[in-house]
N, C-alpha and C positions, 0 to 999 in steps of 0.2 A: 362457654360451657359445652362439653361434649354432648352429642346427641344420642349416644348409645350407653346403655348400662354396662358396667364392668362385671363380667361373669367371674365369679370367684372359683377357686379350686373346690374339690369335693368336700372339703372340711370347713364348715363355718360353725362357730360356737353359738351357744344359746343366747338368743335375744327374743324378747317378747314385748308386745305393746301394752301400755295402759290405754283404756278407752273411756271417754266421757260421753260419747254419743254412739251407742251400739247400732243405731239405724244406718249410720254412714260408714261404720267400720268395715274395712276389707281385711279379713283375717290372713290374707296372703302377704301382708306387709308388716314389718316389724321395725321399731326404732329403739335405739338405746343412746342415752346421752351421758356425758361425763364432763367434769371440770379438769383443767390441765394440771393443777397443782395441789388441790386439796385445801388450800386457803389462799386468799388474796387479801393483802393489808392495804389500808389507806388511812391517811390523816383524816380527822374530823374537822380540825381547825387549821386553816391555811394562812392565817393572818401574819404569822411570824416565820414558821419553818415548814417546809414541805419535804417529806421523805418520799411518799408514794401517792399518786392521785387515785381517784375512783377508777378502777380498771379491772374488769373481770372477763374471763374467757369461757366460752361453752363450746363443746364439740358433740357431734352426733353422727351415727351411721344408720342408714336405712337399708333394710334387707327385704328382698322378695323371697319368701319362703320356698324351699325346695320340696320335692315329692319323691316317691320311690323311683321315678324315672327322670326327674329333672334336678339340676343342681341349684342351690341358692344363688342369689345375685346381690351384689352391692349396687344400689341404685343411686345414680347421681344426676339423672336427667328426667324430665317429664313430670317432676314433682316439685313442690315448694315446702320448705320446712320453716315454720315460724317459732319464735321463742317469746316467752313472757315470764314475769315473776308474779304470780297471783298474790294479791295482798300487799304488793310493793310497787306502786305505779308512778312514783316521783321521787326525786332526790334533792331538788332545790329546797332549802330550808332544813334538811336533815344534816347538811354539811354546808359550809360557806365556800366550797370550791369555786362556784360560778361567780363569786365576787373577786377572785384573784387569779383566774386562769390566764388572763392577759399578761400581767407582769411575770408570772411563773413560767408559762409555756409559750407565750407569744401568740396566742389565739384568742379570738372572741367567740365563744361557743353559745349556741342557743341553750335555753334552760333544759336541763335533764338530758343533754347530749354530751357524750364523752369525747375523748381526744381522737378517737378513730371515726367519729361520726355515728357511732352506735347509740341507741337509746335503750330504754328498759323493755321495749317490745320491738319486734321487727322480724325481718326475713334473714335467715342464715345464708352464708355464702358457701360455695363449693371450693374446697381446696384439698388437693392430694387424696382424693378418694373419700372425703368426709365432709360433713357440713360443719362450718365453724362460724363463730362470731367473737371478735376480739374487742376489748375496750368497753364492755358494758358498764356504765357508771352507777352500779348498785351500791347502796349503803346497807348496813346491818339493821336499819330501823324500818319496821313495817309501818304501813299507813295507820294502823290501829295502835301502835306503841312507839312514840317518838323519844322515849327515855331509855328503855332497856334494849340492849343489843340482842338481836336474834341472828347469830352468825351462820346458821345452817338452814336457810330457807330453801324451798324447792322451786326450781325453774320448771316451766312447762314447755314441752316440745310438741308441736302439732304438725302432722304431715298431710298435705293436700295434693290431690291428683290434678290433672289439667283442667278438670271440670269444677274444681274447687270443692270436691267432696273430701271431708276429713277421713283419711284411711288408716291413720295410726297416731298414737300419742304415747308419751311417757313423761315421767318427772324424775329429776335428779337434783341433788344438792348443788346450789351455787354459793360457795362459802365466801364470806367476807367479814372482816373485822376492822373497826375504826380504833381499836385499842392501842395500836402502835403509837407510842408517844414517849419521849424521854422523861417527861414529868410524871405521867400517870403511873408508871411502874415504880415510882418512889426513888428514882436515881438523882434527878436534878430538881432544884427548887423552882425553876421557871425556864421557859425557852430563852428569855433574855440572858439568863445565866450561861447557857450554852453559847449563844452568839458572842457574848463578851469574852469568852475564852479564846476567840479568834481575833481579838482586836489588835494583836501584834502582827498579824499576817499582813504582808504588804498589799495595799489596794483594797482590803476588805473593810466594808463599812457595816457594822452590826446594826446600825439604825436604818439601813436601807431595806426595809422589809416590804413584802414577804421575800424570803430567800429559799431557793430550791437547792438543797444540799448537793444534788447531782450536777449542778452547774459548775462547781469547782472540783468535786470528787466524782470521777467517772463512775458510771453505773451500768452494768450489763443488763440489769432489769429494765432500765428506762432507755438504754441505748445512747447514753450521753458520753462524750469523750472526756469531759472534765478539763482541768487545766494542767499544762505540762509541769511535772515535778510534784504534783499533788497526789497523794495516795488515793486509790479507789475508795468509794464509800464503804464497801464491805471491809476492806483492809483497815481503814481508819477507825471504824467502829469497833471491830473485834480486837485490834491491837491496843486501842485505848482502854478497853475494859477487861482484858484478859487476866489482870490481877485484881479485878474488882468483883467478878462474878463468873460462875460457870452455869448459870441458870438461863437457858435459851429463852424461856418464857418471859423473861424481863422485856424482850423485844418482839419475839416471833410467836404470835402477834401481840401477846400480853399475858399476864398472869391469870386472867379470867377465862379467856377463850381456849387456850391450850389445845391447839388444832391437831396434834398427833393422836389419832384415834383408830387407826387401822388394826389389822390382824397382828402386826408385829408389836404394837403397843399392848394389845391384849395378852401377848406372850411375855410381857414384862420389859420389853426393850424401851429405851429412852433415846432422845435426840442424839446424844453423844455416841451411842453405839454405832451409828452410821456416819455422823458428821464429825465426830471427835469433839474435843473440848473447845472452848472459846479461843484458847491459846493456839490449839492445833489449826483451827480455821484460819486464824491470822497467819500462822507460819506457812501453811500450804499456799496461801495467796501470795505471800512474800516470795515464795520459791517458784512462782510461775503459774500456779493454778488459776484459772479464770472463774471467778464466782458466778453462779447461775448457769454457766456454760459447761462446767466440769463438776459433776456431783457424784456421790456414791453410786456404785453400779451393782445391779442384781447378779450379774454374771461373774463378779469377782470370785476368785478361788475360795476365799474365806467366807463367802456368802452362799449363793445358790449354785454357782458353777456354770460351765459353758452351756449346758442344756437349757438354761433359763437366762441367757445373756441378751442384752440389748443389741440392736443393730450396730455394726462398727461405726464409731464416731458419733453415735447418737445417744441421747439420754432416754430413760425409760418412757417419759411422756412423749417423746418424738418417735419411738420405735414401733415397728409393725412386726407381726408374726403370722399367726394362723390365717391363711387365705387373704393376706393383705390387710387384716384388721389391726388397728392400734392395740398395743398391749393393754391399755386402760379400758378398752371395750369389755374385756373379760375380767380384769383384775381390779378395776377402779383406779383412782388417781393416787399419786404419791401422797403419803401421810394419811390416806383413808383407804388403803388396800382392803378389799373385802376378805372376810366379814368384818365390818366396822363395829366398834363399841357404841356408835351413834345410830339410833334406830332409823333416822331419815336416810342415812347412807345405804341401808339394806333394803329399803322399800322396793327399789327397782328390780333387784335381782330376785327377791321373793316373788314378784309378779312374773318375772321371766321364767323361772324354773320351779317355783314352789318352795324354795328354801334360800337362805342367805349364803354368801360365800362366792367363790369364783364361779363364773358362768361355765357350766360343764355339762348341761343336759342337751345333748346333740339334737334330739328330736324337736326341740323348740324351733330350730332353724331349718333342719333338714326334713322334718316331717317324719322321718324314719331314722333308726340308728344306722349310721354308716358301718360298713363291714371292715374298715381299716382304721388304724389309730388316728387320732386327731392331734391337737397341739400337745407338745412335750411328750409325744409318743404314747398318749393315754388312750386306751381302748374303750370305746363305748360298750358297756357290758352290764349285765344284770347282777345287782348285789342284793341279796335277800337276807333279812334278819330273821333268826330263829326265834319266834315269839315266846316270851316268858322265860327265856333261858338266861342264866347268869354264869359268870366265869370267875375263876380264882387266879387268873394270870393271863399271859399273852401266849397264845398257842396257834400253831399252824398244823392242821391234820392232813393226812394223806388224801389226795384227790380221788374221786370215783366217777366213772370207771377209770382204771389205769392198768394197762395202756388204753388209749382212746383214739378214735379216728374221726369223730365229729365234734362232740362237746363233752367237757368234763366239768365237775363241780369241785370247788376248793373250799373246804371249811376252815374258818379261822375265828379267833375270839380275842377280845381285849378287855381288860378289867378296869380301865379308866379312860376318860376323854383323851384322845391322842390324835396326832397326825399319822395316818397309816399309809405306808407305801408297800404295795404288793406288786411285784414284777416278775416277769419271766426272763431268764438269762440263759445264754448258751453255756456249754461246759467250760469255755475259756473265759467266762465272766462278762460277756457283752450283753447289754440290756436289749432284749428283743422287743418287748412290749411292756408297758405299764398298765396294770389292771386297775389299781387304785392309787391315788395320791391326794388325799383329802383328810380333813378333820372328821373323826367319827366318835360316836358315843359308845360307852361300854356295852358289850353284848356279844352274842354269837352270830356269825354271819356265814353265808355261802356265796362265793363268787363264781360266775360261769365263765368258762374260757373255751372259745371255739378253735378248732384246729386249722382253720383256713389260713391263719397267719404263720403257721409253723410247718417246716418240712419234717418228714419222718425222722425220728431220732430221740435222744434223751436231752432233757432240759432241767434247769434248777429253778424252782419257784422260791422267792425270798420275801418274807414278811418282816418289815421294820416298823416298830412302834415303841415310843417311850424309851428309846435307847437300847432296845432289845431286838435281836435279829433271830429269826427262825427260818429254816429251809427244808424243802422236800425235793425229791427227784420225781419227774413225771416223764412219761414216754408217749410219743405220738406214732401211731401206726402208718 
């Protein structure tokens, strides 16, 4: 482990701690945690067929808060980060995985210890500028309810200094479902029915259970090579069922859990909008796409574009952006991008900045508003709502004063909930700075714009909301 903290650039986005012991809390440290996928699936019964084992991943970043004269820091030394799942302290008996891990995976594990050696509590490791723990063997059953799944429990992160004082805490969802099962979704009558469909395959004994599907069918999720000439598990499943269903929730993770719950879901999108149909998933794999390793990209031209692209050759969950922070630090994880329709997903960001949605309140980490734009060229600025005012449309009024040499105020209004983009552009159409890029409620507002980012001259301010575009010219002295 390196002995020095990594000093970030001037721009670090909003992170704030939860605290359960205010006497020990040091307000100069912040932590935020996230899951890598938004859902992890696992079999509950491993006696016949195993698709996925209990295996969940947590990530976190610790920040030393900046001030008016110091920059924030990402801290990866001199502290310890522990994780736990309050109310879920054991897994043996909630699943029979520990009865079959030896024939399935060739290991003899202690009770409640997963394939990586992780338990349900422990110390997180440092990897690539963040704290991580992979392979946590959690089940969706709490200690108090062994019958009904609770797929969206909260993990607890606790940060301790070298003297074992707790200096920061947070909680974030650790999602898991045992619902994945070819029988429970109503497709097959029994697991034996599936196994006996393979009885004509050379060398396969359907009675030699338990059987790990990924032993024959390669799986990038598990890192298994499979058998030569046998299609990958993703290809075999999607190709077999492409004329049977186009309902992703038959399997991912099941019809009850329905894990797609982020802001895109709230806007009416469905799984197929990003991943394509079951047939398309099969066809793209057959044409060379690697499942789990090559997935839909935010930076695609038809999606958010180059300004919101992942790092080259990396997925969203692997990519970093602002000041070396993982994209998920601010946006949440795939399938649960903030603001989520699930209350538990929003708890952390509400504590960080006072409202749900993308972490964007710079003062939480910096202590002050930076004078330059942050991630995605967004400017820390003051947005004031005109109290009690209503509007009959989408309007952008002339700024005042105009021309200006210090600060100007830009009035605008929207008449329905909408994602609002308010930006300053050069005369030739280049985006100089983004003032607002977030979901807003109906009302009349005034945005402040300082001249320190602009050279003297004429610019265009453009407001976009609900498919409508308005513009004004402004002048800087």
